[in-house]
C-alpha positions in Angstrom: -18.1 -14.6 -9.7 -15.3 -12.5 -8.3 -14.9 -8.9 -8.2 -12.5 -8.6 -11.4 -14.5 -11.4 -13.2 -17.5 -9.3 -13.0 -15.6 -6.1 -13.8 -14.1 -7.8 -16.8 -17.3 -9.3 -18.0 -18.8 -5.7 -18.2 -15.8 -4.1 -19.8 -14.2 -6.8 -21.9 -10.9 -6.3 -20.2 -8.2 -9.1 -20.5 -8.9 -12.3 -18.5 -6.8 -13.3 -15.5 -5.1 -16.1 -17.1 -4.2 -13.8 -19.9 -2.3 -11.2 -17.9 -0.6 -13.9 -15.8 1.9 -14.1 -18.7 4.4 -11.7 -17.8 5.6 -11.3 -21.4 2.4 -10.6 -22.6 2.3 -7.1 -24.6 -0.6 -4.9 -23.1 0.4 -1.4 -24.3 2.8 0.9 -26.3 4.9 3.6 -24.7 5.6 7.0 -26.2 8.3 5.6 -28.5 5.9 3.0 -30.1 7.7 0.4 -28.1 5.5 -2.6 -26.7 5.0 -2.8 -22.8 4.9 -6.0 -21.3 3.1 -7.1 -18.0 6.5 -7.3 -16.3 7.5 -3.8 -17.7 4.3 -2.2 -16.4 4.5 -3.9 -13.0 8.3 -2.6 -12.7 7.3 0.8 -13.7 4.4 1.1 -11.3 6.5 0.0 -8.4 9.4 2.3 -9.2 6.9 5.1 -9.7 5.3 4.6 -6.4 8.6 4.5 -4.4 9.5 7.8 -6.1 6.3 9.4 -5.0 6.7 8.0 -1.6 10.2 9.6 -1.3 9.0 13.0 -2.5 6.4 13.3 0.2 8.4 11.9 3.4 8.0 15.3 5.0 4.3 15.3 4.8 4.0 11.7 6.3 6.4 12.5 9.2 4.0 15.6 9.9 1.0 13.2 9.9 2.8 11.1 12.3 3.8 14.2 14.6 0.3 15.3 14.7 -0.9 12.0 15.7 1.8 11.5 18.4 0.8 15.0 20.0 -2.9 14.0 19.8 -2.2 10.7 21.6 0.1 12.2 24.2 3.5 11.4 22.8 4.8 15.1 22.7 8.4 14.8 23.5 9.4 14.3 19.8 10.2 16.2 16.7 10.9 15.7 12.9 14.6 15.3 12.1 15.2 16.7 8.8 18.5 15.0 8.3 17.6 11.4 9.0 14.0 11.8 7.9 12.6 10.3 11.2 10.6 11.2 14.0 12.9 11.3 17.2 12.3 11.6 20.9 13.6 14.7 22.4 15.4 14.2 25.8 15.7 16.6 28.6 19.3 18.1 29.4 18.9 17.2 33.1 17.3 14.2 34.6 15.9 16.0 37.7 13.6 18.3 35.6 9.9 17.7 35.3 8.9 16.0 32.0 5.2 15.6 32.1 2.7 16.1 29.3 -0.5 18.1 29.8 -2.3 17.4 26.5 -4.7 20.2 25.6 -4.9 19.2 21.9 -7.1 16.1 22.6 -10.0 18.0 24.1 -9.9 20.8 21.4 -9.9 17.9 18.8 -13.0 16.4 20.5 -14.7 19.8 20.7 -14.2 20.5 17.1 -15.5 17.1 16.0 -18.6 17.5 18.2 -19.4 20.6 16.6 -18.7 19.5 12.9 -21.0 16.4 13.4 -24.0 18.5 13.7 -24.0 19.5 10.1 -26.7 17.8 7.9 -26.0 16.4 4.4 -29.6 15.8 3.0 -29.2 16.6 -0.8 -31.7 17.0 -3.7 -31.0 16.6 -7.3 -32.4 19.5 -9.6 -34.2 18.5 -12.8 -32.5 19.0 -16.1 -35.4 20.9 -17.5 -38.9 22.0 -16.4 -40.4 19.2 -18.4 -42.6 17.0 -16.1 -40.7 14.1 -17.2 -37.3 15.5 -16.1 -39.1 16.6 -12.8 -39.9 13.0 -12.1 -36.5 11.7 -12.9 -35.0 14.3 -10.7 -37.3 12.9 -7.6 -36.1 9.4 -8.5 -32.4 10.5 -8.5 -32.8 12.3 -5.2 -34.5 9.2 -3.6 -31.8 7.1 -5.0 -29.0 9.3 -3.7 -30.5 9.3 0.0 -31.0 5.4 -0.5 -27.3 5.1 -1.2 -26.3 7.3 1.7 -28.3 5.0 4.1 -27.1 1.8 2.6 -23.3 2.8 2.8 -23.7 4.1 6.1 -23.0 7.8 5.5 -22.9 9.1 9.2 -20.3 6.5 10.1 -18.5 7.4 7.0 -18.7 11.0 7.5 -17.3 10.6 11.0 -14.3 8.7 10.1 -13.5 11.2 7.4 -13.8 14.1 10.0 -11.4 12.2 12.1 -8.8 11.8 9.4 -9.1 15.3 7.9 -8.9 16.9 11.3 -5.8 14.9 12.2 -3.8 14.8 8.9 -5.5 17.8 7.0 -6.9 15.4 4.3 -9.0 12.5 4.0 -10.2 10.4 0.8 -13.4 8.3 -0.4 -13.0 5.7 -2.9 -16.2 4.7 -4.7 -16.4 1.6 -6.9 -18.8 -0.6 -8.6 -18.8 -4.2 -7.1 -20.4 -6.7 -9.4 -20.4 -9.3 -6.4 -22.7 -7.0 -4.3 -26.3 -6.6 -4.4 -29.3 -9.0 -4.8 -28.5 -12.5 -6.3 -30.2 -12.7 -9.9 -29.0 -15.9 -11.0 -26.3 -18.6 -11.4 -23.5 -19.5 -13.9 -23.1 -22.9 -15.3 -20.6 -23.9 -12.7 -23.0 -22.8 -9.9 -21.5 -19.5 -9.1 -24.1 -16.9 -7.9 -24.5 -13.8 -10.1 -25.3 -10.5 -8.2 -26.9 -7.5 -9.8 -23.9 -5.4 -8.4 -24.0 -2.1 -6.5 -22.0 0.8 -5.4 -19.3 0.3 -2.7 -17.2 2.9 -0.9 -14.4 3.2 1.9 -11.9 5.3 3.5 -8.5 6.0 2.0 -6.2 7.6 4.5 -3.4 10.1 3.0 -0.8 7.3 3.8 -2.4 5.3 1.0 -2.7 8.0 -1.7 0.1 9.2 -3.9 -0.7 11.8 -6.5 1.3 12.5 -9.6 2.4 15.9 -8.2 2.3 17.4 -4.7 1.7 20.8 -6.2 -1.6 20.3 -8.0 -4.3 21.1 -5.6 -7.1 18.7 -6.5 -7.8 15.3 -8.0 -9.3 16.5 -11.1 -5.9 18.2 -12.1 -3.7 15.0 -11.5 -3.1 13.0 -14.6 -3.0 9.8 -12.4 -3.2 8.6 -8.9 -1.7 5.5 -7.3 -3.1 4.1 -4.1 -1.2 1.4 -2.0 -3.1 -0.6 0.6 -1.9 -3.2 2.8 -4.8 -5.9 3.2 -4.7 -9.2 4.8 -5.0 -12.3 2.6 -8.5 -13.0 4.0 -9.6 -9.4 3.1 -8.0 -9.8 -0.3 -10.0 -12.8 -1.0 -13.2 -11.4 0.4 -12.8 -8.2 -1.7 -11.5 -9.6 -4.9 -12.1 -13.4 -4.8 -8.2 -14.1 -5.2 -6.1 -16.5 -3.0 -2.6 -14.8 -2.5 0.3 -15.9 -0.4 0.7 -13.5 2.4 4.1 -12.0 4.0 5.1 -9.5 6.5 4.2 -5.9 5.2 5.2 -2.6 6.8 2.3 -0.3 7.6 1.5 2.6 10.0 -0.1 1.6 13.3 -1.0 3.2 16.7 0.7 1.5 19.5 1.8 2.3 23.2 5.5 3.0 24.0 7.3 3.7 27.3 7.7 7.4 27.7 8.9 9.7 30.6 6.7 11.5 32.9 6.4 13.0 36.2 9.3 14.4 38.5 12.5 13.5 36.2 13.0 10.8 33.6 14.5 8.4 35.8 11.9 8.7 38.6 9.1 6.5 36.8 8.2 5.7 33.4 4.8 6.1 31.9 3.1 4.8 28.7 2.2 7.0 25.7 0.5 6.4 22.4 2.4 6.9 19.2 2.3 6.2 15.4 5.1 4.2 13.9 5.7 1.7 11.1 5.2 -1.9 12.1 4.9 -5.2 10.4 1.6 -7.0 9.9 1.6 -10.8 9.0 -0.2 -12.6 6.4 -0.9 -9.6 4.2 0.0 -8.1 1.0 0.2 -4.6 -0.9 -2.8 -3.9 -3.3 -1.5 -1.2 -5.7 -4.2 0.4 -7.9 -3.2 2.8 -10.7 -5.9 5.3 -11.8 -5.3 7.4 -15.1 -7.6 10.2 -16.3 -9.1 10.2 -19.8 -6.6 11.6 -22.3 -5.7 11.9 -25.8 -3.9 8.6 -25.9 -6.3 6.9 -23.6 -9.7 8.4 -24.1 -11.3 6.4 -21.4 -8.4 6.6 -18.9 -6.7 3.5 -17.3 -7.1 1.4 -14.4 -4.6 -1.2 -13.1 -4.4 -3.4 -10.0 -1.2 -5.0 -8.8 -1.4 -7.4 -6.0 2.1 -8.3 -4.6 4.0 -8.7 -7.8 1.3 -9.8 -10.1 -0.6 -7.8 -12.5 -4.3 -8.7 -11.7 -6.2 -6.2 -13.8 -5.3 -3.9 -16.6 -7.8 -1.9 -18.8 -10.0 1.0 -19.5 -11.2 2.8 -16.4 -15.0 2.3 -16.3 -15.6 5.6 -14.6 -15.9 9.2 -16.2 -13.2 10.3 -13.7 -11.0 8.9 -11.0 -13.5 7.7 -8.5 -11.8 9.3 -5.5 -13.1 12.4 -3.6 -10.9 14.4 -1.2 -11.7 16.7 1.9 -9.4 19.0 3.5 -9.4 20.5 6.9 -7.8 23.6 5.5 -6.8 24.1 2.0 -3.3 25.4 1.1 -2.6 27.1 -2.1 -0.6 25.1 -4.6 -0.4 22.0 -2.3 -2.4 18.9 -2.8 -2.6 17.6 0.7 -4.4 19.8 3.2 -3.3 21.4 6.4 -4.9 20.9 10.0 -5.0 23.2 12.9 -3.1 20.4 15.0 0.0 21.4 13.2 -0.4 25.0 14.3 -1.1 23.7 17.9 2.1 21.8 18.2 4.4 24.8 19.0 1.9 26.1 21.5 1.6 22.6 23.1 5.3 22.4 23.6 5.3 25.9 25.2 2.5 24.9 27.4 4.1 21.6 28.5 7.3 23.7 29.1 5.6 26.1 31.4 3.7 23.9 33.4 6.8 21.6 33.8 8.8 24.6 34.9 6.0 25.6 37.2 5.9 22.2 38.9 9.9 22.3 39.1 9.4 25.7 41.1 6.8 24.3 43.4 8.7 21.2 44.2 12.0 23.3 44.7 10.0 25.6 47.0 8.6 22.7 49.0 12.0 20.9 49.2 14.1 24.0 49.9 18.0 23.3 49.5 20.0 23.6 52.7 23.0 25.9 52.7 25.8 24.3 54.9 28.7 26.3 55.8 31.7 24.3 54.9 33.1 22.2 57.8 30.1 23.1 60.2 28.2 19.7 59.8 29.9 16.5 60.5 27.9 14.0 58.2 27.0 16.0 55.1 27.0 13.0 53.0 24.2 11.5 55.0 22.0 14.8 54.4 22.7 14.4 50.8 21.6 10.9 50.5 18.6 10.9 52.7 17.6 14.5 53.0 15.9 16.0 56.1 13.6 13.8 58.0 11.0 15.2 60.3 12.3 15.7 63.9 15.9 14.9 62.5 18.7 16.5 64.7 21.6 18.1 62.8 24.8 18.7 64.8 26.8 21.6 63.7 29.7 23.8 64.9 28.5 27.2 65.9 31.8 29.0 65.1 31.4 27.8 61.4 28.0 29.1 60.9 24.4 27.7 61.2 23.0 25.7 58.2 20.0 27.6 56.9 17.4 27.0 54.0 17.3 28.8 50.7 14.3 30.9 50.9 11.8 31.4 47.8 10.0 34.4 46.9 6.7 32.5 45.7 5.4 31.6 42.4 6.0 34.6 39.9 2.8 35.9 38.4 4.5 36.0 35.0 4.5 32.2 34.8 0.7 31.9 35.5 0.0 34.7 33.1 2.0 32.9 30.4 0.0 29.7 30.9 -3.3 31.4 30.4 -1.9 33.3 27.4 -0.9 29.9 25.8 -4.2 28.5 26.6 -6.1 31.4 24.7 -3.9 31.2 21.9 -4.2 27.6 21.4 -8.0 27.9 21.3 -7.8 30.7 19.0 -5.6 28.6 16.6 -8.1 25.9 16.7 -11.0 28.2 15.8 -12.8 27.8 19.2 -13.2 29.9 22.2 -13.8 29.5 26.0 -17.3 29.5 25.3 -17.4 26.5 23.1 -14.6 24.7 24.9 -15.8 25.1 28.4 -19.3 26.5 27.9 -18.5 29.5 30.1 -18.2 33.0 29.0 -14.8 34.5 28.8 -13.9 37.2 31.4 -15.7 40.6 30.7 -18.3 39.1 28.4 -21.6 39.3 30.1 -24.5 40.5 27.8 -26.6 37.9 25.8 -25.7 39.8 22.4 -21.9 39.5 23.0 -22.4 35.8 23.8 -24.3 35.2 20.8 -21.6 37.2 18.6 -18.9 35.0 20.1 -20.7 31.8 19.3 -21.4 33.0 15.7 -17.7 33.7 15.4 -16.9 30.1 16.7 -19.2 28.6 14.3 -18.1 30.8 11.3 -14.4 29.6 11.7 -15.4 25.9 12.1 -17.8 26.1 9.4 -14.9 26.4 6.7 -14.0 22.8 7.5 -17.7 21.7 7.5 -18.2 23.6 4.0 -15.1 21.8 2.7 -17.0 18.5 3.9 -20.3 19.6 2.1 -18.6 20.4 -1.1 -16.8 17.0 -1.0 -20.2 15.3 -0.3 -21.8 16.7 -3.2 -19.0 15.9 -5.7 -19.3 12.3 -4.2 -23.0 12.3 -4.9 -22.2 13.2 -8.5 -19.8 10.3 -8.8 -22.3 7.8 -7.3 -25.0 8.9 -9.8 -22.4 8.6 -12.8 -21.5 5.0 -11.5 -25.2 4.1 -11.4 -25.8 5.6 -14.7 -22.8 3.5 -16.4 -23.3 0.0 -14.7 -27.1 -0.5 -13.9 -28.8 -2.7 -16.4 -32.7 -3.0 -16.5 -35.0 -1.9 -13.8 -34.3 -2.1 -10.1 -36.3 -2.1 -7.0 -35.0 -0.7 -3.8 -36.7 -0.6 -0.4 -36.6 2.9 1.0 -38.2 4.9 3.9 -40.3 7.6 2.2 -42.1 10.4 3.8 -44.1 9.9 7.0 -41.6 6.9 7.9 -43.5 4.7 5.4 -41.7 1.8 3.7 -41.7 2.6 -0.1 -40.4 0.7 -3.1 -38.5 2.8 -5.5 -38.5 1.5 -9.0 -35.8 3.0 -11.4 -33.3 2.4 -14.1 -30.2 4.2 -15.3 -32.4 6.1 -17.9 -33.9 7.9 -15.0 -30.6 9.6 -14.1 -30.2 12.6 -16.4 -29.1 15.5 -13.9 -26.1 15.9 -11.8 -27.1 19.4 -10.5 -27.2 18.7 -6.7 -28.0 21.3 -4.0 -28.3 21.0 -0.1 -31.9 21.1 1.5 -30.5 23.1 4.4 -27.8 25.5 5.0 -24.6 24.8 6.8 -25.6 24.7 10.4 -22.4 26.2 11.7 -22.7 29.2 9.2 -26.3 29.6 10.4 -26.9 28.1 13.6 -30.2 26.4 14.3 -31.0 28.9 17.1 -30.4 31.6 14.5 -32.7 30.1 12.1 -35.5 29.7 14.8 -34.9 33.4 15.6 -35.3 34.5 12.0 -38.6 32.3 11.7 -40.1 33.8 14.8 -39.3 37.2 13.5 -41.0 36.7 10.2 -43.8 35.2 12.0 -44.4 38.2 14.2 -44.1 40.4 11.2 -47.1 38.6 9.6 -45.3 37.3 6.7 -46.8 33.9 6.9 -50.4 35.2 6.9 -52.6 34.8 3.9 -54.6 37.7 2.2 -57.2 37.4 4.9 -54.6 37.9 7.7 -55.0 34.2 8.7 -51.8 32.0 9.4 -52.2 28.5 8.3 -52.2 25.8 11.0 -49.0 24.2 9.9 -47.2 27.6 10.4 -48.6 27.9 13.9 -47.4 24.2 14.7 -43.9 25.4 13.4 -44.1 28.4 15.8 -45.0 26.3 18.8 -42.1 24.1 18.0 -39.8 27.0 17.9 -41.1 28.4 21.0 -41.0 25.0 22.7 -44.4 25.7 24.3 -44.9 22.5 26.4 -48.4 23.3 27.3 -49.6 22.9 24.0 -47.7 19.5 23.1 -50.7 17.3 23.1 -52.4 19.7 20.7 -49.5 19.7 18.6 -49.1 16.0 18.7 -52.9 15.4 17.6 -52.5 17.9 14.7 -49.2 16.1 13.6 -51.0 12.9 13.7 -53.8 14.2 11.3 -51.2 15.5 9.0 -49.3 12.4 8.9 -52.4 10.3 8.4 -53.3 12.7 5.4 -49.8 12.3 4.0 -50.0 8.6 4.2 -53.2 8.6 2.2 -51.5 10.6 -0.4 -48.8 8.0 -0.4 -51.3 5.2 -1.0 -52.6 6.9 -3.9 -49.4 6.2 -6.0 -49.9 2.7 -5.2 -53.6 2.8 -6.6 -55.3 2.8 -3.1 -58.0 5.6 -2.7 -58.4 6.7 0.8 -61.9 6.4 2.4 -63.5 9.1 4.6 -63.2 8.4 8.4 -65.3 9.9 11.2 -62.1 10.9 13.1 -60.7 12.7 10.3 -59.9 16.6 10.6 -61.1 17.7 7.4 -59.7 20.8 7.3 -56.1 19.4 7.8 -57.0 16.6 5.4 -58.1 18.8 2.8 -55.0 21.1 3.0 -52.7 18.1 2.7 -54.7 16.6 -0.3 -54.9 19.8 -2.1 -51.1 20.6 -1.5 -50.3 17.0 -3.0 -52.9 17.4 -6.0 -51.1 20.6 -7.0 -47.5 18.9 -7.1 -46.2 18.2 -10.6 -45.9 14.3 -9.4 -49.6 14.3 -9.2 -50.0 15.8 -12.7 -47.7 13.5 -14.1 -49.6 10.5 -12.4 -52.8 11.8 -14.1 -51.4 10.8 -17.4 -50.5 7.3 -16.3 -53.4 6.5 -13.9 -56.1 8.9 -14.9 -59.0 6.8 -13.1 -57.0 6.8 -9.8 -56.4 10.4 -9.9 -60.2 11.1 -10.7 -61.1 9.0 -7.8 -58.8 11.2 -5.6 -60.1 14.4 -6.7 -63.6 13.1 -5.7 -62.2 12.3 -2.1 -61.0 15.8 -2.1 -64.5 17.0 -3.0 -66.1 14.8 -0.2 -63.9 16.5 2.4 -65.1 19.9 1.0 -68.6 18.7 1.2 -68.3 17.5 4.7 -66.8 20.9 5.6 -69.6 22.7 3.8 -72.2 20.6 5.7 -70.7 21.4 9.1 -70.4 25.1 8.4 -74.0 25.1 7.3 -75.0 23.1 10.5 -73.2 25.6 12.6 -74.8 28.5 10.8 -78.3 27.1 11.3 -77.5 26.4 14.8 -76.4 30.0 15.4 -79.5 31.2 13.6 -81.9 29.1 15.8 -80.0 30.3 18.9 -80.4 33.8 17.8 -84.2 33.3 17.2 -84.7 31.6 20.4 -83.1 34.5 22.3 -85.3 37.0 20.4 -88.5 35.1 21.3 -87.5 35.1 24.9 
């Protein structure tokens, strides 16, 4: 069963053989006139080209950003021809090198952004035990989906595109041909249970209704245009199409000038440009939001010139989420700092090239020759001055002399340093983040920490945009599961304590879409700052109980924060005891009652077991498995009895020792 076959089976949409008839009437326009398949395909392609023409400047800016990042920096946008054109030097003898500072800044920002965590929790709809349990299942399902879809790799690609072009997109969809095989059709085709799939959409592939509506929810419809190979179309949609040559954007090497003069030697640079790919086809998808005329919205897919799918949109909203590097008021596409760095990069190249021109001119000083004093001036012009060369001249006409230079002007070097600082400032980083060294004049630890916090705060704006997008994406995933899942499902997940668990759930378990992050934005509040806050609270005694005793797990956290290596063996042993007790808690949910072991640390086990027994999930389990929970309570009492026996034995031993001392 192919992608669209499964989707139509779920939605009751027209079959492939039905919409292959180009004269089939599939809709009615605003004037109550019927719309055929061919009419709709023509409208969709015309509208796509109109939108492509409206956003030409954005595409050229994205290409220019990519060129500067990859080293092709002698180019600019020609607003008349709507093309990226190479800028030629006025004189061939001038230095024309490229000294790329955008690339290391780009890598520095990516390295910082990838430290942000995205663990999320679903809040319960109400305080009822049943809703609390459903929220737990939704949370585990969400984390399972993140792991299954490769969230870390997806996130890194999103960062790359949003930092380069200013905007990146994620498309989520239900794939009936994914997931476990649950049966076969009469013709032997395997039937899958279906699952969520998602992928990256570049800004080149997304065409909004309006460039001046800021987000997807405000767009009435969105068109995506993707160039796919015929094999990829078959793998994804189960359709065989005849491929052709299609234009798309690629990154490729081109010859570019470099070094001393454009005619001296040719270097290779990387540029973004349009090129043709073979055996491919355009896959155009039309998404329309729910409206009065279309309460469920619309979705249509055109591959080549054929309408492959047309029907109601199966999702509650357009299943595309976007993330921006920097938001621009009143503009759909975001902006990237690379765009701000381009003028500075041009200035930097100009200054460094001028400096090199000056140095080479100083090292190859021009020779001032009085007219008529040298017999063979042409030979000097052609070959220059070789070592130990003898120049014959007429003394009465004047002696040839070198044109002297006064040295490199300090203003040039100062300007280069100023440009470097301004580029780092425009990108939201400082010398501390870029080089790991403190700026001149900054020596105190407090000043360095303030500078680090300023860096993180500015980059945290981009990280917070990603966190907001990830939350919205999680809501879309839960909505898709709620809509498409049938019956109960079993997922293999890694639960607490790295135990393999089975998550059994159905769509009725999803009833809340209130999602929060488990941690704060690490760039807004760094890990070091979090540790410092923890240690301050620990020193103030805020973690001590009413007897002034700090629990052992809090002490372990303090040891971790202080990184005291001497106590690592003790810390490891306590962790093993705690993990062992938590594993026993997990076994209880499977109906296995733990047995006392002589190696158990009763104090740690008792603490972990009581903490588990006080949770609402245990209270909910008491209604379902009362005998199991009763036995577990008896296990807790057994630990308490062993502790009481040991304490009593210790008191008796102390009393005996005291009596023995008195008798002596």
